[in-house]
N, C-alpha and C positions, 0 to 999 in steps of 0.2 A: 783143492779146487772148490769153487763156490757153485753149488747147485742153484740154478735160478729158474724163473718162470717158464722159459722155453723148454728146459729139460723136463719140468713137471708136466707141461702140456703134452709133450712127446710121449711120456710114460702113460698119461691118461688116455690119449688116443690109441696107443698101442694096446692097452688093456681092453679097449672097446672094439678093436678091429676083429672082424670075423675071417679075414683073409689077408695075407701079406701084401704090402705095397711094393711093387716091383719097379725099381727105378734103375737108371743107368748106373752101371758099376755095382749092381746088386750082389755080384759074386764076391766082392771084397768083404772081408771080415772087418767090420768097422767098430770103433769105439762108439758106444751109445750116446756119448756126450759131445765130443768134438766132431764126430762123423768122418774122420779120416781113418785109414787103415790102422788097426791096433798097433802095428809095428812102428807107426809114425805118430802115435797119440800125442796131442798137444795139451792135454789137460793140466799137466804140471806147470805150464807156462802161461796160464790164463792171467790176463792183466789184473792188477790190484791197485786201483786208484780211486780217489774220491772226487765227487762232483756235486753241483747243486742242480742237477737236471734229473727228471724222471722220464722214462720212455715206456711207451705202450706199443706192442706189435699186435696188429689185427690181421690174422693169417687166413688166406684162402684155403679152400678144401685141399687136404693132403700136402700143403706146403711144408708143414712141420716134419713130414717124413722124408723130404728131399735132401740127400746128403750135400747137395750143392747150395743149399740155403745159406744166406749170409746174415739174415736177421738175428740169428743166435749170437753172432759175433758182437752185435751191439749190446746185447744183454751180458755177454762176457765182460764188456768194458764198463757199462753203466750199472752201478750196483742197485739202484732202485729201478727195476724193470718189470714189466708186466707183459703177458702174452695171452691172447684170447683167440679161440677159433671163431671165425665170422659165421654168423647165421643171419639170413635176411629177415626171417619172421620171428625168431626166438633169440634175440641178443642175450648174452650172458649178463645176469643181474649184477654180478660183481663188476663187470666192465662198465655198465651204466652208472653204478654208484661211484666209480672212480672218476668218470667223466664229469659228473655233477658235483663232485667234492669241492667245496669252496676254497680249500687250501691249495688247489692246483689251478693253473692256467692251461687248459687243454688246447692244443694247436695241431691241426692236421697238416702233415707235410705232403704236399702234392703239387704237380705242375700247374701253373696258372692257366694254361691253355684249356684245361678241363673245368675251370671254375666259372660258372655262368654269372654268378653275382659277384662282381668285382669288389664290392664293399667288404667282402669276407677276407680279401687279401690284406695282409698286414706287413709292415716293414720289420726287419729283425730287431731294430732298436726299441720296438714297443713290447718286447717280451719281458715278462717278470715284473708287472706293475703291482704296487701295494704289497710287496713281499710274497706274492704267490709263487710257488715253485712251478716252472714250466713243465708241462706234461706233453711231450712230443709224441704224436700218434703217427706211426708208420704203417701203411698198408703193405703187407708182405705177400707177394705172389707175382705171377706173370703180369705184364702190363695190361693184357686183356682182362684178367681177373681183377686187378687193382682198379681199373676204370669202372667195372661193374660194382664193386664194393663201394666205391666213392659215390656212385649215382644212387645206389639202392640201400643206403644206410641213413634213415631219417634222423637218428641220434647224432650223426655227424653234420647234418645240414646247417645247424646254427653256429657251428664252431668256426673260429678264424682259421685261415689257411696261410701257411708260409710256403712260398714257392722257391725252388732252387734252380738256378740256371747253370748247368755244367759248363765249365770252360774248356774241357777236353773230352775226348771220347772215353768210354768205359774201359777200364783195365780188366774187367771181368771176362774170363775166357771159358768158364765152365758151363755157362748157359747163354745161348745166343738170343739177341733181340733184333727185330727188323730195323730198329732205329738205334744207331750207334750212340746216341745221346741218352738212351735209357740206361741209367746207372744201376748197379746192384744196390740193394737196400743199405748195405753197410757203407758203400761209397757215398750215397745220399746223406746218411747220418753224419759221416765225417765232414762233409761240406757244411752242413747245418751247424755242427758244433763249432767249426772254425768261424763262421759268420757271427755266432753268438759270443765270440771272445773266449771260448773254451779251447784254446790252442793245444794244450797238453792232452786233453781228452780226444780232440780231433786227430792229433798226430799218433796217439796210441792206437786208436781204432784203425786208422789207415795202415799202420805197421802190422797190426794183428790180422787185418784183412790180407795183406801180402803173405804173412806167415801161413795162414790157412790155405791160400791159393797154391803156394809152393807145395805144401804137404798133401793137399788134395790131389793135385796133378801128379805128384810123385807116387801116390797110392795107386793111380790108374796106370802108370807106366811100368813096363817090365825092364826098363833100362836100369843099369846099375850106376849111372852117372849121378853126380851131386848127392851122394849118400850123406854127406855132412849137412845138407840143407842150409846153405849159407844165409838165406834170409832169416831163418829161425835163429841161427847163431848170432847174427847181428842184432836181432831183437833181444836175445838173452843178455848180450853184452851191454846194450843200451839200458836195459832194465837194471842191471847190476851197477852200472855207473851212476844212474839216478839215485839208487838206493844208498850208495856210499856217500854221495854229495849231500844227501838229506840228513845223514847221521852226524 
């Protein structure tokens, strides 16, 4: 398993905490990395693919502790990934340096309805000019928190914004939103990757999202049904098939 930036941020926040974060399902003994029950641990099946995209997660307060978080699934899938805790007045210097690095094209992923300056909105085919690597910035938290972060982060104000219009309602059932069109962070990322022409990356993340959802819900249930976890088995078989065809 590849330890990535989300895991490191989790461990850092855990070391700083003076009291435990009590979330739904807190009685479940979870893997510290994939956050499903240890008996259903997914770490051995983490995707292993290459891409020409970098991803940065900007997380709201305590989002890193929520077992239902799906931002970690993006960094499971994209090898060059970064995760930072959001601070309104004291942004992480490493995050600021990354956003200003001339080797990257930083792009905020956010709905256009919240973008006051429409000149910031860019079409997907404008991504990747002059050989710069796209650095896709996802604000990871509840929609109320995400809107606040988007409005109150001056270092994001001058960055281009790519908006995603969902074609169907969210398949995310672990956390409810008042708006069915509000997708989970991993669902948004899969749509963005697909629009960018990264179909393999998109399909892998979408499948990994379904695997996580199956195992997460199975961890919550006392039912003995579906012990074989068919979605996980299908993911494993597809991974093995791709591996054989590439050799």
